[in-house]
N, C-alpha and C positions, 0 to 999 in steps of 0.2 A: 626385331631390333631396328631402330632407326637412329640417324644422326640428327640431333636437334640443336639449332643455333639459338642461343638466348642473348638478346641485345637489351641490356638494362644496366643503369649505373647505380642502382640500389644493391649494395653488396649482399645484405642479409636476404633480400627477396630473391636475388639470383641464386644464392646458395640453396635456399629452400626449394626453388623450382628444379634445380639440378638434382637435388637429393630425391625429390618425389619422382622425377622422370627416370632416374637411374634405377630406382626400386621397381619401376615398370619395365625395365629391361632396355632402356634407351641410352645412347651415348650423347653427352651434352658438351657443347663448346660455349663458353661465356665471353662476351666482349661488352665494352661499355659505350662505344661510340659508333657512329655510322661509318666513319673511315675504317675502323678496325673490322667492322662487319663486311665491308666491301673487299678488304684485303683478304679476309679468311675465305670468302666466297670465290676469290680468284684462284685459291689453292685447292679448295674442295667444296663441292656444292652440297649443302645439307639437304636432308629430306623435308624438314619443316623448320620454319623460323618463328620464334616468339619474340615480338618486338614491342618495346614500350614506345608510346607516342612522344614523350618528352625525353630527349637525349641531350647530352652536353653540347654536341656540335651540329645539331639539326633536329629534324622532325622524323619520327618513325614512319609516317605515311610517305614522306618524300624518299626515304630509304627504300621502301617497298617499290615505289615507282622506278627508282634508279636500277633496282635489281631486274625489273621487267625489261627496262630499256637495254640492259646488258644481255638479255636473252636467257636469264636465269629462271628456270621453271621451279620456283621454290614457293610452296604454299605458306602464307603468312598469317599468323594469329596475332592480332593487335591487343596490347594491354593498355587500357585507358583508366584515368582517374574516375572515382565514383561520381556519377552524375554527368559525365561528359558524353552524353548520348549523341550529340551532334558530331563529335569527333569520331565516334564509332560508326555512325552512318556514313560519314565521309570516307572512312577507311574501307567499308564494304563496297562503296561505289567505285573506289579505286582498284578493287580486286582482292581485298583481304577475304580469307575464307571463313574467319570467325573473329570474335572479340571477347575479351574478358575484362570485367571491371575490378578495380582495386577497392578494398583489400580482397585479393583473389584467394580462392580455395585451391589448394594443390590437387585435390581430387577432381575438381572441375577442369583444371589445366590438363591433367592426364587424359581425361575423357575427350577434351577438345583436340588434343594431339592424336588420339586414337581415331577419332572421327575424320580428322584431316588425312591421316595415312590411308584409311579405308577408301575415302573418296579418290585419293590418288591411285590406289590399286585398281579401282573400278575404271577410272579414266584411262589408265595404261592398258587395261584389257580391252577397253573399247577402241583405243587407238590401234592396238594390234589387230583387232578384228577388222576395223576399217581398212587398214593397210593390206591385210590379206584379201579383202574384197576388191581393193583397187588393183592388186597384182593379178587376181583372177580375171578382173575385167580387162586389164591390159593384155593378158595372155589369151583372151577369148577370140580364138581364130577358127573360122570354119574352113577346113582344108577341102578344096574341091573346085575343079574347073569344068566339069561336065555341064552341058547346057541346062539340064534339069536343076542342078544345084545353083547355078547362076540365077535362074528364074526364081527359085525359092528365096534366095537371099535378097533379091530385088523386092519381092513381095513382102518379106519380113521387114525391110526398111520402111515400106509404106505402112505396115501395121504398127510399127514402133512409133510412127509420127501421129497416130490417132490417140487422143487422150480423152477420157471420160470426165464428166463434171460431177461434183457431189450431189447426190439425190436425184440424178436424172438417168441413171443406168450405168452399167459397167461395160467396158470394152472386153469382149470375149473372143478367144481364138481356140480353134480345135486343131491339134497336131495328130496326124495319123501316120502309121508306119510300123514295120516289123520291129520286134525287140532288138535293141542295139543299133538302130539307125541314127540315133542322135537327137531324139525329140527334146530331151532336157537341154541339150546344148543350144538348140534353136530357141527354146524358151528363154534361156539366159541371154542369148544374142538380142532378142527383141527387147528384153528388160534393159540391158546395158546400152542399147541404142535409142531408148526412149528419152523423154525430156526430164525424167526423174531417176537416173541410174543410181543415185546415192540412197534411194529409199529401199525398204526391205524387199528381198526376194524370198518368199516363203514356199519351200518345196514340201509337198505332202504326198505320200504314197497311200492311195486310198485302200490298197490291199492290206496295209499294216494296221488299220484302225478297225477294232471290233465294231460290228454293225450297231450294237446297242449304245455305243459311245459316239457315234458319228456326229449327231447333231450337236452334242455338248462340245466336241472338239472344234467343229466348224463355226458355230455361232456363239460359244461361250455360255455361261450361266451365272445366275445371281446366287447370293448366299442363301442357303436353306432350300434351294430348289429340290434337292433330294438328300438322302441321308448323309452322304459323304461330302456334300457341298458346304464345307466349313467356311469358305470365303468365296467371294465373287471371282470369276476367272474370265479373262479375255479369250475369245475364240480366234481361230485362224484368220477370219475376215478382218478383225480389228488389228491383228498383228501385221497384216499386209497392207494396211491403209496407206494410200498414196504410193504404194509400190506395186508388186506383182504377186498374185497367188497362183502357184503352179500346182494343179491337181493331176497327179500322174495316176494312170489306171482308173480313169473316171468311170469306166464300165462297171466297176465293183462297188460304186456308191449305191446305198439303199434307195429305193424308189421314193420313200417319204422325204428323204433328205434332198433328192433330186428336185422335188417340187419346191422346197424352200430355197434351194440354190437358184432356181429359175427366177423366183420372185426377187431375190437379192440382185441378180444380174439385171433384171428388167427395170428395177426401181432405184438401185443403189441403197436400199434400206433393208434392215433386218432387226430382229429382236433376239436378245439373249434368252435362253430358257429361263422361265420364271419371271421375266421382265414384263412390264406393262407399257413401256415406252420404246419407240423405235430408235435405232442408231443409224447414222448416215456414214457411208464410206465412199471413197473414190479410189479405184485401183484398176489394175488390169488383171483379168482372170484368163489364164491359159490352162487348157486341159489337154491330156494326151491319153492315147490308148493304142494298143496293137490289135484290138478286136474290130470286127466289122460292126460298127454301131448301127448301120442301116438294118442289118439282119436282126440285131438285138431289139430294135424298135418294132420290127415286124413280129418278133416273137413275144412282144409285150414285156421285155426285160429292161428296156430303157425308155424313158419318156420321150415321145415324139416332139413335144413342144420345146423341151430343153435341147434335144438334138438339133432341131432346125435353127434354134437361137445361136447355138455354138457354131453351126456350120457356116454362118455368114462369113467368117474369116477362117478358112480351112486350108491347112498346109499338109500335103501328103508326101512324106519323105521316101525316096526310092531305096530299095535294098542295095547293099554294096555291090552285088554281082551285076547290077545294071548301071554302075557309075563309071565303067570303062577305066581310063588311066588314073582316075582318082584313087584306085587301089594302091598304086605304086607311090603316088604323092603322100598318101596317108602312111604308107609303110616307112618312107623316108622320115616323115615327121616323128613317128613313134620310135624308130631306131635312134634318132638323135636325142629324143626326150629320155628314153630309158637308159641310154648310154651315159648321159649325165647323172642319172639317178644312181647307177651302179659304178660310176667313175671308171668307165671304160671308153676306149676309142670306138666311135660308131663303125660297125662293120659294113662292108660294101655288099650290094645285092648282085651276085653273079647271074648270068642268063638262066642257068638251070633252076635257081631258087625263084627267080621271077616267073619262070614257066610254071613251076609247081603252084605258086600263089595264084596265078591267073586261072589255072585249071580247077582250083578248089572253089566250091560255091559259097563259102562263108555264110552258113545258115544263121550264125550269131551276129553277122554284120560287123560294123565298126568296133563294137565292144569285143567281139571275139578276136578280131585282128589285133587290137591293142593287147589283149591278154596273151595271145600266142607270141607276139613279138617281145613282150616283156620277159617271158620265160626264155625265148630264144636268145636274147641279149645276155641273159644271166648264164646260160649253159654253153653258149658258143665260145669256142677258142679260135683265135686267129683273126686275120684282118678281113675275112669274108664270111658271110652268113651262109653256112652250109644248109642244103635242103633238109637233112635229117635233124637239124636243130629246131626246125619249125614244129616237129612233132605232130604233123597232120598227114592224112592220106591224100593221094592225088584225087581220088574220087570217093568220098565217104559213102558207106553203105546206105542204100535207100531205107526209108522207114519201114516198119513192119507192115506186111500186107494182111489184111483181115478178109476172111471169106465174106462175100456179100450176103446179107440176110435173105432168107427165103420167106416169101409172103404167100400166105394161104388165106385169102379173104373169106373163104367159106367157113373158116373156124372163128371168125370175128376176133382175131388177136392181132390185127394190123392197125390199131389206133396209133396215133402219134405218141401217146403216152407210153404204150406198150413197146413200140419200136425204140423210143428213146431209152427206156429202161434196159432193153436188150443190148443196145449199143454201149451204154455206160458199163454194163456188166462185162461185155466183151473187152472193153478197153482196160478195165480193172484186172480182168483175168490175164490179159497180155502183160501188164506191168507188175503183176504180183501184189496188187493193192496200193501201188504208189500213186497217190492222187495227183501229184504234180505232173508226173510223166503221163498219166492218163489224160489229164487236161491238155497237155501238149499234143497228144495224138488226136484228140477231138477238136483241136483248134479253138479252145475257149480258155478262160482264166481259171486258176485253181479255185478262187472264191466262188465263181459261178458253178463249177462242177460240184463243189461241196454243198451248195444250196440245192442243186438238183438231186444229189444223192440223198440228202435228208428228206426232200419232198417225195422221192420215190420209195423211201423206206429200204434202201439197199444197204446191206451190211458189208463193210469193207474188210476183207480178209487179207491181211498183210503176210505175204510169203514170197518165195522165190518167183521171179517173173518167168513167163513162158519163153523158152529159147526162141530166138529169131531163126527163121528158116533161111 
């Protein structure tokens, strides 16, 4: 339901318009003059205005302009006499969203109002999204004073100042670091400090895309390219045009897609699947991984040419345990943030809590710290944060130890393939078939371990894990 203002001095026509719009579920207010319309708008702002051009005390287009000058965000549909195309064109140039010619159809009027309301809903959603992006950009702070973080931010500022040109190659940056060190935050920092912070920031988790759909998602496709391609679809490259494409967990990208991504970065051009013509884009490509890509290149799991192209701008984030007093700065930041969230007073950090936090190695880095402190703020009672509220051990248990494999080269069972198969089986045995945990023990991604399991023909038996010694 919407409130519709009808400004027309023809009583019969106004009545017909009100009747038709009321049947569609809208509330209507009828006035006959521009003065009455401005007076009503001073009391309540309608959602839509239907305004006749010829009014007793003025011109409908002038009324629309006066409403704009007063700051009234009211979409206006102009009603013109038959054949007055020039008046309709003038109204559209002045900001009218639509026009209807007399003798008008009530059905046409209802459809015009519905279109107008839908456009307003879309615009409001867009404004809300842009406002959230501005707030996120304004709150984008990198907490850290250690020398390494200062160097990283200085380098990130230099990277942000570099802009690619359409069709001549894309600016690419590689972010390395353990899980939870803030790679996405640095990517957003670079984007928001670039010359086009208002353009799209498209975040893609490469682990979440099935391998057989990767090219279609990244490059898009034309209608009829495959069975389910009922219509053409933009790819992620096009969505991020003039902005930033952030590819997280780049090590899980299929090798065939890696080759096409390299071409797109080198030339700034690509083709949708099924297309015969190239498209040109200009954007920043930022990729991130917690894997050792150099070893992946040596193992033939990642393209060397793409790796060296990405490595030109390379940022390696330090783990939290190597950032010194940044730990406490971050802790204070999260305590204040989560206290606002839970509407509590920020608790103080007593010496014993600070000591426990310093002694803990934080294997999950900043992300783990944030999660721990969010829970701590919620469960803690009193003005200080007690050590037991953290829910962490002073020294977490070391990871499981596996007996070193025995090699007997006389039996010819010490090939790399055989040793890899034995190691994967040992990790799966240790974790009871939990592939994600086994991947963590082996220091590789879950997707990569899945591929190696399939390649080796290993059957995963899910059961209770072997107890740690």
